[in-house]
C-alpha positions in Angstrom: 0.0 0.0 0.0 1.4 3.4 -1.0 1.9 6.0 1.7 -0.3 9.1 1.4 1.9 12.1 0.8 1.9 14.6 3.7 0.0 17.8 2.9 1.9 21.0 3.8 -0.2 24.1 4.4 2.7 26.3 3.1 5.3 25.0 0.6 8.6 24.2 2.2 11.9 25.5 0.8 14.2 22.9 -0.6 16.4 22.7 2.5 13.3 22.5 4.8 11.8 19.6 2.8 15.1 17.7 2.8 15.6 18.1 6.6 12.0 17.3 7.3 12.1 14.2 5.2 15.2 12.9 6.9 14.2 13.7 10.5 10.4 13.6 10.8 10.4 10.1 12.4 13.5 10.7 14.6 12.9 10.7 18.4 15.3 13.6 18.8 17.0 16.2 16.6 18.9 19.4 17.0 18.1 22.2 14.4 21.1 24.5 14.6 19.9 26.7 11.8 20.8 30.4 11.5 17.9 32.8 12.2 15.6 33.5 9.3 16.1 30.1 7.6 12.8 28.7 8.7 13.6 26.1 11.3 10.3 26.7 13.1 8.3 25.6 10.1 10.3 22.3 10.0 9.3 21.6 13.6 5.6 22.5 13.0 5.5 20.4 9.9 7.0 17.6 11.9 4.3 18.0 14.6 1.6 17.9 12.0 3.1 14.7 10.5 3.5 12.9 13.8 0.0 13.8 14.8 -1.4 12.5 11.4 0.4 9.3 12.0 -1.0 8.8 15.5 2.4 9.1 17.1 1.7 12.2 19.2 -1.3 13.8 20.8 0.3 17.1 21.8 3.2 19.4 21.4 4.8 21.3 24.4 6.6 24.3 22.9 9.0 26.1 25.3 10.5 29.4 24.3 11.4 32.8 25.7 8.4 35.1 26.3 9.2 37.4 23.4 9.6 34.4 21.0 6.5 32.5 22.2 4.0 35.1 21.0 5.4 35.1 17.5 5.4 31.3 17.4 1.8 30.8 18.6 0.2 33.8 17.0 2.0 33.9 13.7 4.0 30.8 12.9 1.4 28.2 13.9 -1.4 30.0 12.1 0.7 30.5 9.0 2.0 26.9 8.7 -0.7 24.7 10.2 -4.3 24.0 9.3 -6.5 25.7 11.8 -8.8 22.7 11.8 -5.9 20.5 13.1 -5.1 22.0 16.4 -5.9 23.9 19.6 -3.4 26.4 21.0 -3.0 27.3 24.7 -0.5 29.7 26.1 0.0 28.8 29.7 0.0 31.5 32.3 1.0 30.4 35.8 -1.5 32.7 37.5 -4.4 30.7 35.9 -2.8 27.3 35.3 -5.3 25.3 37.3 -8.2 26.6 35.3 -6.5 25.4 32.1 -6.6 21.7 32.9 -10.0 20.9 31.5 -9.1 22.5 28.2 -5.6 21.1 27.7 -6.6 17.6 28.5 -9.7 17.6 26.3 -9.6 15.1 23.4 -11.7 16.1 20.4 -9.4 14.7 17.8 -7.2 17.8 17.4 -3.5 18.3 18.2 -3.1 20.2 21.5 -0.3 22.8 21.3 0.9 24.1 24.7 3.1 27.1 24.8 5.2 27.9 27.9 7.7 30.6 28.7 11.1 29.1 29.4 11.2 31.2 32.6 8.2 29.2 33.9 10.5 26.3 34.5 12.3 28.3 37.2 9.2 28.0 39.3 7.6 25.1 41.1 4.2 25.8 39.6 5.6 25.8 36.0 7.6 22.6 36.5 4.6 20.9 38.2 2.3 21.8 35.3 4.6 20.5 32.6 5.4 17.3 34.5 1.7 16.6 35.1 0.9 17.3 31.5 3.7 15.1 30.1 2.8 12.2 32.4 -0.9 12.5 31.7 -0.3 12.1 28.0 2.9 10.0 27.9 1.2 7.0 26.4 -0.4 9.1 23.6 2.9 10.8 22.9 4.1 14.3 23.2 6.6 16.3 21.1 8.6 18.6 23.4 10.4 21.6 21.7 12.9 23.9 23.2 13.2 27.0 21.0 16.4 29.2 21.6 17.9 26.2 23.3 20.9 28.1 24.6 18.5 29.2 27.4 19.2 25.8 28.9 23.0 25.7 28.3 23.8 26.6 31.9 23.5 23.2 33.6 23.3 24.7 37.1 20.3 26.9 36.3 17.0 25.7 37.8 15.1 26.0 34.5 17.8 24.0 32.7 17.8 21.2 35.3 14.0 21.0 35.2 13.7 21.0 31.4 16.4 18.4 30.9 14.7 16.1 33.4 11.3 16.6 31.9 12.6 15.8 28.4 12.7 12.1 29.4 8.9 12.1 29.6 8.5 13.2 25.9 8.4 10.7 23.1 9.9 13.1 20.7 12.3 16.0 21.4 13.6 18.9 19.3 16.0 21.8 20.1 16.3 24.9 18.0 18.7 27.8 17.9 20.7 29.8 15.4 23.5 30.3 17.9 24.3 26.9 19.5 27.7 28.2 20.7 27.2 31.7 22.2 30.4 31.8 24.2 32.3 28.5 23.7 31.7 24.9 22.9 30.7 24.5 26.6 27.3 25.8 25.6 26.6 22.5 23.9 26.5 19.7 26.5 23.4 20.7 28.4 21.5 21.4 25.2 22.4 17.9 24.0 21.5 16.4 27.4 17.9 17.4 26.7 17.9 15.1 23.7 19.5 12.1 25.4 22.4 10.8 27.6 25.8 12.6 27.0 27.7 9.3 26.9 25.5 8.1 24.0 25.3 11.4 22.0 28.7 13.0 22.7 30.8 10.2 24.0 31.5 12.0 27.3 30.2 11.2 30.8 29.6 14.8 31.9 30.4 18.5 31.5 33.9 18.1 32.9 35.0 15.2 30.7 33.5 17.1 27.7 35.5 20.2 28.7 38.7 18.2 29.1 38.4 16.6 25.7 37.2 19.5 23.5 38.5 22.7 25.2 42.0 24.2 25.5 42.3 25.2 29.1 44.5 27.6 31.0 44.9 27.7 34.8 44.6 31.3 36.1 44.7 33.2 39.3 42.7 36.4 40.0 43.6 37.7 43.5 43.2 34.7 45.8 40.9 32.9 43.4 42.1 30.1 41.2 40.2 28.9 38.2 40.4 27.3 34.7 39.7 29.5 31.7 38.7 28.2 28.3 41.1 29.7 25.8 40.3 27.7 22.7 38.7 24.6 21.1 40.3 21.4 20.0 39.2 18.2 18.3 36.4 20.1 16.5 36.2 17.7 13.6 35.7 14.8 16.1 32.9 16.8 17.9 31.2 17.5 14.6 31.2 13.8 13.8 29.6 13.1 17.2 26.8 15.6 16.4 26.3 14.4 12.8 23.6 11.7 13.4 21.1 13.9 15.1 22.0 17.5 14.1 21.5 19.7 11.1 23.4 23.0 10.5 22.0 25.5 8.1 23.6 28.8 7.1 21.3 31.6 5.7 23.9 32.5 3.0 23.7 29.0 1.6 19.9 28.5 1.5 18.5 32.1 1.1 19.1 34.6 -1.7 19.5 37.6 0.6 21.0 41.1 0.0 24.4 41.7 1.7 25.0 43.0 5.2 26.9 46.3 5.4 28.7 47.4 8.6 29.7 50.9 9.7 31.2 52.3 12.9 30.2 55.7 14.1 32.8 57.3 16.5 31.5 59.6 19.2 34.0 61.8 21.0 33.8 61.9 24.8 33.1 65.3 26.3 35.2 66.5 29.2 32.9 65.3 31.9 32.6 61.9 30.5 36.4 61.7 30.1 37.0 62.6 33.7 34.4 60.1 35.0 35.7 57.3 32.8 39.4 57.9 33.8 38.5 58.0 37.5 36.5 54.7 37.3 39.2 53.0 35.1 42.0 54.1 37.5 40.1 52.8 40.6 39.5 49.5 38.7 43.2 49.1 37.9 44.2 49.8 41.5 42.0 47.0 42.7 43.3 44.6 40.0 47.0 45.4 40.9 46.3 45.0 44.6 44.7 41.6 44.0 41.5 42.8 45.7 39.3 42.8 42.6 37.2 39.6 42.4 35.7 38.4 39.1 32.2 39.6 40.2 33.7 43.0 41.1 35.4 43.2 37.8 32.1 42.6 35.9 30.5 45.4 38.0 33.4 47.8 37.1 33.1 47.0 33.4 29.3 47.7 33.5 30.0 51.0 35.3 32.4 52.0 32.5 29.8 51.0 29.9 27.2 53.2 31.7 29.6 56.2 31.8 30.2 56.1 28.0 26.4 55.8 27.7 26.0 59.1 29.5 24.9 58.1 33.0 26.0 56.7 36.3 24.2 54.9 39.1 24.5 56.8 42.4 25.9 54.2 44.9 24.1 55.8 47.8 20.6 56.3 46.5 20.8 53.8 43.6 19.3 56.5 41.4 20.2 57.2 37.7 22.3 60.4 37.2 22.7 61.6 33.6 26.1 63.1 33.2 26.3 63.7 29.5 24.0 64.0 26.4 26.8 63.9 23.9 26.0 60.3 22.7 22.3 61.1 22.5 22.9 64.3 20.5 25.2 62.3 18.2 22.4 59.7 17.7 19.9 62.4 16.6 22.6 63.8 14.2 23.1 60.4 12.8 19.3 59.7 12.4 18.9 63.0 10.4 21.1 61.4 7.7 19.2 58.1 7.5 16.0 57.4 5.5 13.0 55.2 6.3 12.3 53.0 9.3 15.1 52.5 11.7 15.6 50.2 14.7 17.7 51.5 17.6 19.2 49.1 20.1 20.5 50.0 23.6 21.9 47.9 26.4 20.5 49.9 29.4 17.0 51.0 30.4 18.1 54.6 31.3 19.5 54.9 27.7 16.2 53.8 26.2 14.4 56.3 28.4 16.5 59.1 27.1 16.5 58.0 23.5 12.7 58.0 23.6 12.7 61.5 25.1 15.0 62.8 22.4 13.0 61.1 19.6 9.8 62.6 21.0 11.3 66.1 21.0 12.9 65.8 17.5 10.2 63.8 15.6 7.1 63.7 17.8 5.7 61.2 20.3 4.1 59.1 17.5 7.4 58.7 15.7 8.7 55.8 17.7 7.6 52.7 19.6 9.3 51.0 22.6 9.8 47.3 22.9 11.6 46.3 26.1 10.8 45.0 29.6 9.4 48.3 30.7 6.2 47.7 28.7 3.9 44.7 28.9 4.0 41.8 26.4 0.6 43.0 25.1 1.9 46.6 24.5 5.0 45.2 22.9 3.0 43.2 20.4 0.9 46.3 19.7 4.0 48.5 19.2 5.6 45.9 16.9 2.5 45.9 14.8 2.5 49.8 14.7 6.1 49.9 13.6 5.4 47.5 10.7 2.2 49.2 9.5 2.1 52.8 10.6 4.1 55.1 8.2 4.4 57.7 11.0 6.2 55.3 13.3 9.8 55.5 12.0 11.8 54.2 15.0 11.8 50.9 16.9 13.6 51.2 20.2 14.6 48.1 22.0 17.1 45.9 23.9 18.7 42.9 22.1 17.7 40.6 25.0 14.1 41.5 24.4 13.5 42.5 20.8 16.4 40.5 19.3 14.5 37.2 19.4 11.6 35.7 17.5 10.3 38.7 15.7 10.5 39.9 12.1 11.8 43.4 11.4 12.3 43.2 7.6 10.1 46.3 7.3 13.4 48.1 8.1 16.9 47.7 6.7 18.8 50.1 9.0 19.9 49.0 12.4 21.7 51.4 14.9 23.4 50.0 17.9 23.5 52.9 20.4 25.7 50.7 22.5 26.4 47.0 22.5 26.6 44.2 25.2 29.1 41.4 25.4 26.8 38.6 24.2 27.5 37.4 20.6 24.3 35.4 20.8 22.2 38.5 21.4 24.1 40.4 18.6 23.6 37.7 16.0 20.0 37.2 16.8 19.4 40.9 16.7 21.0 41.3 13.3 18.9 38.4 11.9 15.6 40.2 12.7 16.4 42.2 9.6 18.5 39.9 7.4 16.0 37.1 6.7 13.5 35.9 4.1 11.4 38.9 3.0 14.3 41.5 3.1 14.6 43.3 -0.2 17.4 45.7 0.7 21.0 45.5 1.9 20.9 45.8 5.7 23.0 48.5 7.2 24.3 47.9 10.8 25.8 51.0 12.5 27.8 50.7 15.8 28.1 53.9 17.8 31.2 53.8 20.0 33.5 55.8 22.1 37.1 54.9 22.7 37.7 52.5 25.6 35.3 49.8 26.7 33.1 50.1 23.6 36.1 49.2 21.4 36.9 46.2 23.7 33.3 44.9 23.4 33.4 45.1 19.6 36.8 43.3 19.5 35.4 40.6 21.8 32.4 40.1 19.7 34.6 39.8 16.6 36.6 37.0 18.3 33.4 35.1 19.3 32.1 35.4 15.8 35.2 33.8 14.5 34.6 30.7 16.7 31.0 30.4 15.5 32.1 30.7 11.8 34.6 27.9 12.4 31.9 25.6 13.7 29.3 26.5 11.1 31.9 26.0 8.3 32.5 22.5 9.6 28.8 22.0 9.7 27.0 18.6 9.6 25.7 18.1 6.1 22.6 15.9 5.8 
């Protein structure tokens, strides 16, 4: 008897169809596909297929809050037949009232969406565990989107999610940046799929580190620790990943316009120079005396980043004190030279506050929308829609950790980094909000910077990008 061909609601691209065909029946798989290449569609098509075959009854989709709305409200409705499923986004405040709905069986696939942060709470873990156990016999596909959120094995949410993965018949992890800092980001992501010994050939995190990392013993004051300074046996590691991993680079599967990078230097004014030199001098005194712990060093670096961003935090009152507007005035000067819709990214909330104030004065209060943790998820979604559809709304102001994940900003092709954080994962994800399917123009990325810590951050990001490129260039080819 001939098998009935699977019916796709939306036609898959060639690479999506190839990977779906090869992995749709696999119990576990890692989709390490660069942002914008359509990995979500592959997972949704897999869920539809497994449900049609009677292999699953439900899908538990775990993602960061900012990504989850896009998945449930846009991706699911776009790629899946509305007659096939029910969708429920779980809110911990009303979790008990949801049980009757999520356990109902009317012949449709049940899709449960949960914020990854829910797994840091007892209530969130208890709900997921009960749900998985209730329907373990019928089968559940458990998906972790942006799987680097579970890369830290000591985090409560990571421990809970890895443990719960064993209750799911099918498991998938998705991320465009599987290695955000080093190859040590990999083990706990893979542990969700199955035992490390079976999948990576190492017993635990430490044996993985010893085999695949170049290590250097270091001292910082009275503290002694081991630092990862490089990667080794990368070809062997890629061979270990090959049976259950697919790597996809956007440049190889999408015909996209090029990326263009510019750096926009801003001179420090006198007050900023004095504040920066004073903080840097005190920092170096502590380092030379051996009294500066690693945690203290991080705090000092953040203080330097804040100073070049035009503000300090008063240590007595913990209040924000703005010390310079030179960077904000430079931003307005830059924006006057740029056409169309523009996204502006800042690391700190006080910076976003002041950017919005400057935009309101220069262009009017309807000229921008804000998309960060200071506004509710509902307002964020409304603001995103306004930026996409309202010609009067020219500026999208956000943080990479919030707006850099799970949304589509191809309505714009100009991206200004007012300042930048240390995370290469956040940077890559943010860039790919623009450089993805649907983009018709070259995307311009502009980094504003001052001499000092800004330059160090950009240098560090360049080095991390080199490691990611090395891994992706040794990608597993299906």
